[in-house]
N, C-alpha and C positions, 0 to 999 in steps of 0.2 A: 513398686513405685509407679505412680501415675505418670502418663506421658507428658503432661504439662510440667510437672516437677522435674522430670528427667531432662526435658528441653531446657529448663532454666538452669539446671546444674551444668549442662554442656555449654550454654551461652556464657555463664559466669566463668567457666574454665577458660574459654577463649578470650574473654575480656581481661582476665587476670594477666595474660601474657601479651596483651595488646594486639590481638588479631585485627586485621584490616577488613572493613566493609562486611560485617557479620549480617547475614540475611537468613531469616527464619521463614520457611515455606510450610504452610499448613496443607498437606497433601491428602488428608483423610478422605476427601470426596473424590480423589483421583485414583487411589490405589489402596489395596489391602496390605501391602508390604510393610508400610510404616505410617506413622501419623505425621511426623515432622521431618523435614530435611533442613539441615543447617549448612550453609555454605559460607566459608570465610577464606581470607587470604593471609598468607605470611609473606614477609619481605625477602626471605631467602629459604633455601632448602632446610637449613638448620632451624630457622624459625618455624617453618611448617611442621617439622618433626617434633619440636618442642611443644607446639600447640596441640598436636595429636596426643602426645604423651600426657599432657596436662588433662585433656578431656578424659582419657582412659583412667588416669589416677583418680580424678574427682568422682567419676561414676562408680568406680570400685569402692571409694570411700563411703558411698551411699548404698553399698550392697548390691550393685548391679555389675554383672560380668559381661563384657562385650561379647557379642556373638561372632564378630569378625573384625579384623584389623588388616588393612591393605595399604600398600604403597610406601612402607617405612624405608625401604632400601634406597630408593631414588629421591623420595620426599619432594616430588613435584606435585603429586596429587595423592593425598592420603585420605583414607576413609575409615571411620569407626562406626560399626553397626551395633547399636545397643537395643535393638528391637523396635520400640516405638519411636526411636529417633535415630536418624542416620546423619552423621556429621562428615562433611567434605571440607578438607583444608587444602588449598592449592596455592601455587605460585600465581601471581597476577596474570601472566601471559597464558598459562594453562586455563585459568578460569575464563579469560576472555575468549579463548579458542572454543571451549566446550559450551559455554553459556548455559549452564544448568538452570539458572533462574528463569531464563526465557523458556526453556523446555518445559519446566514444571508450572509455569504460569500460563494458563489457557484463558485468554480474554474471551468475553462473551461475543458471540456472533452479532452482527448488526441486526437490530430489531429483537434480539433475544433478551430475556429478563434475567438470565443467569449471570451472576456476578463472579468476578475473579476471586479465587481463594484469598483469604487474608494473609498478609505477609508478616 
């Protein structure tokens, strides 16, 4: 499955269960680890875990086995790695503390012509 299609499957899975503030980061120009990082929030630990499980189920339905799943026990910050896409689902306070979006968005230096990666 192409990275773009896998990204769309993950976003749809998050939207299905009403994830909050879904952000897609195109990190292809910044790392060889993955193509896209998706960051979303859940309203409670139970919601975070449900979102994670829905992403896992939907990608498996498309024939993709996750390479790794982390954080299910506490469900404050869960991660599912499906290769070309890494999905982070967090409680809002955890997301605010770690600010992954800020970390992965590198703005161009003054006078530089390099643009920020598309979101």
